[in-house]
N, C-alpha and C positions, 0 to 999 in steps of 0.2 A: 582490096581494102582501100576504104577512103583514108586520105591524108598518108598514105604509104611511104611517102619521102620523109614526113616529119616523125613517123614511128621508127623508120630505119635510123634516122640520126639517133634518136634516143637509145635504140638497142645498142649502137656503137658505142655510145658514151657509157653504157652500161659494160660493155665488153672491156673498154678502158678502164673503167673503175675495177671490176673483179681480177683483172690482169695483175694489179697492183698487189693484191692480197696474196697471190701465189699459191693457194690452197686448192688442190684439185681432188676430185672424187677419184677414189680407187675403182679401177674397172675389175670386174669378175667374168669369166668365160666358163663355158662347158664343151664338152667334145660333141655331144650330141644335138644336132639341129632342134630336136622337139625340146629339150632340155632349154636351149636358150630362149625359145619363145616362151616358155614358163616363167625363165627368169626375166624376160621383158615384161610380164605381166605383173610379177613380185616387185620389180624394181620401180614400178609407177608410183609406189607409196613409201619407198624406204631407199637407203643407199644400196648399190649393187652387191656390197659385201654381205649385208644383212639379208638381202634378198637371196643370195647364194647359200647362206646357212640355213634358212627357212626353207629352200627347196630341196637341200639334202635331207632334212628332217622329213619333209613330206614323201621324198622317194623311198627313204627308208621303211616308210608304213606299208608300202605296196610290193607285191612281188614283182610285176611288170608295169608297162605303161597301160596296158588294157586293165590290169586291176587298180589302177590309180584312175582310171575314168570311170570305173564303176563305184569308187569310193564316194560315201555321202559327203556332201559339202560341210556338215556339221563335224564329221571326223576330219576333214581337211582343215577346219579351222582350228580344230585342237591340236593337230600335227604342226601346223604353221606356227601356231602360238597366239593365245588371245591378246597378248600385249602387242602384236604386230599390226602396224598402222592399217587401218581398213582392211582388217583380215577377212572379213566377210566378203567383202566385195571382190577381193583376189582369188578367194578360194571359188566363190561362184562363177568369177570368168574362167577360171582354170577347168572347172568341171564343164562348162558349155563349150569351151574352146575344143577340148579333147573329143566330146561327143560331135561337134561339128565336124571335125576332121574325120572322126571314124564314119560318119554318116556319108561324106564325100568319096573316101578312098577305101573303106571296110578294112582297113588297118591305120595304124599310128605312126609309120614311116614316112617323115617328111624330108628325107635325104635330098631327094629329087630336086628340092626348091633351090639346093646351092648349086647344080650342075646345070639345070635350065637356065633359060633366060630370065633376065631380071623383072621384064615385064610380066611375063607368065607367072612367075614367084609373086608379084604384087597383085596380080589379079586372083590368085589363089587366096591369099591373106585377106583381100577384101571381102571374098565370098564366105568367111567364117563369121559364124552368129557371135555376136558381144565381144569379139576381140577388140581392144581399146585401141586407138590411134598411135598411142605411146608404144604398146607391144609391137605393134606392125612396123613402125619407124625404126624400133630397137633392132628387130631382126635383120631388117633390111640394111641397117648401118653396119652391124657386126658379122653377120653371115654372109651378106651379098655385097659387102663393101661399097655400099650406095652413099653417096653424098648428102645425108639427112642429118637433122638434129632432132632426136626424140625429146619431147617436153613431158617430164612427169608432172604429177599433180602439184607440186610446190613450185616447180619453174614455171608451170602455167598460171598458176594464181599471183606468183610475184609479177609476171609481166603485166597482168591485168591490173592489179592494184597499183603498180608502178607507172602505169599509163604508157606502157610501151606497145600495147596492140589495143585494138578497140575492144569495147566491152561485150559486143555481140558475135565477137570472132570465135569460131570454136576451135579445138585443139588441132586438128587435121589442117585446117587453113592456117593456123599460126605456125606451124612446122614447116609448112611450105613458104611462108614469109621469112622466117628465120634463115631458111637454106638461100634465100635471095638476097636476104640483108648481108649476111657474112660470107666471107670469101671462101672457096673450097678448102684452102691449106689452113683455114683457121677454125673449120668447123668441129672438129673433134676437141680441139682445146677449148672452144667456146662451151661444148656441152660438158666436159669435166670441170671446168671452172664454175660454170654456172649451176650445175647440179649440186655441187658442194655448198656454193653460196647462198642457194635459194633454201637450201635445207636448214641453213643455221641463220636466216635473217628473216624476220618477219616485217614485211615493208607497211609503212603508214600509208594512209590514204592520201591522196595529193591534195594540195591546198585549195585546188579548183573545186574537188568533189566534196571536200570538208565544207568549203564555204557554200556550196550549193545545198548540202543536207541542212547546215545551219540556217539558210534562208528559208527553206521548206518548213523546218520547224517553227521558225518566228511566225511565218504565214499561217501556220495550222494554230499556234496559240491565240495569234490575233482574231483569227475566224472564230475560234471556241469563246474567247471572251466577248466578241460581238454578238454572238449566239446567246450566250448566258444573259446579255444585257437586253436583247429584245424579249428573251423569255420571261425575264423580271418586269418589264415595262408591260407587257402583254397580261401578266398575271395581276399587276395592280389595276391596270384597266379594266381587266375582268371583275376584279373586287369592286371597283368603284361603280361600275355598271350594275353589279349585282345589289350594291348597297342602295343605290338609287331606285331600283325596281322594288326593294324590300320596303323602303320607305313610301315609295307611292301605293304599295299594295296595302300598307298599314293605315295611310290617310284615307284610302278608299273604304276600308273597313269601317274606319271610326265614323266616315261620314254616312254611311250606309246604317251603322247603329244609330246615329244621332237621328236620322230621318224616320227610321222605325220607331224609336220612342216618342219623337213628335207626333207621328200618326195615331199611336196609341193613345196619347194625351188627349188630342183632339176628338178622337172617337169617343173617349170616356165623358169629356165635356158634354157633347151632344146628346147623349143617352137621356131619356126622361124617364122619373120613377114611376113605378107602376102603382095604379089606383086600387086600393084596397075595398073590397064590397062590404056595405053595412049590413050587420045582422038586424033583422026585424024580430 
């Protein structure tokens, strides 16, 4: 990432700021590794407690995990709750992830991910269709004890708008960057503090970006004004040209009529009267 040192400094400043509030996000957990993966999907858009409650409602609608896999997305949305943030996206990701796991394994038991190597588990997670970077990092953090910082939707948006990461950096790269910027012993603390903070604060655009936007608006307005002036001048010039052409045409017509009348008059003056024959 370009200007990584500058962005790392801003992230550390953010960490110092949120530590003063001392308001941490409460963590949720599930005994089943597959349920932890689904919890990671749902908590991308809400708190872990809210995600855990939504997951419990979703699991209650199915007989088992395979039955949940075959549940239509629309039914999942109703079970999760239409008031759940980005419920359609979350339900769609759950459905596609479950089907992708089944296509790989022909079953839905992912317990082997906790007992195998971290590298093999990460490779398997990367092979799953449509599994979000947040869900992958969440599972690795909680089930594999990896030193990563999952970035949910609010956290990633805050970092972008707060100018703590470059605008063109994706979620996965941003997570790697945070893991390098924050010390190992502070990563879980940063995650719990920042998840809570980002969910309750809507950052304003930076002054630099606002000035840039204002400048663009001014330039657009000026360009529009110039275009309108040019259009008016062109219309006025066209009208004058058209008026001149009409005047010349009228003069030509009048001149032609005068010449025609003059010719007729001359012709009538030259005509001799006919002689009448005398009767005898």
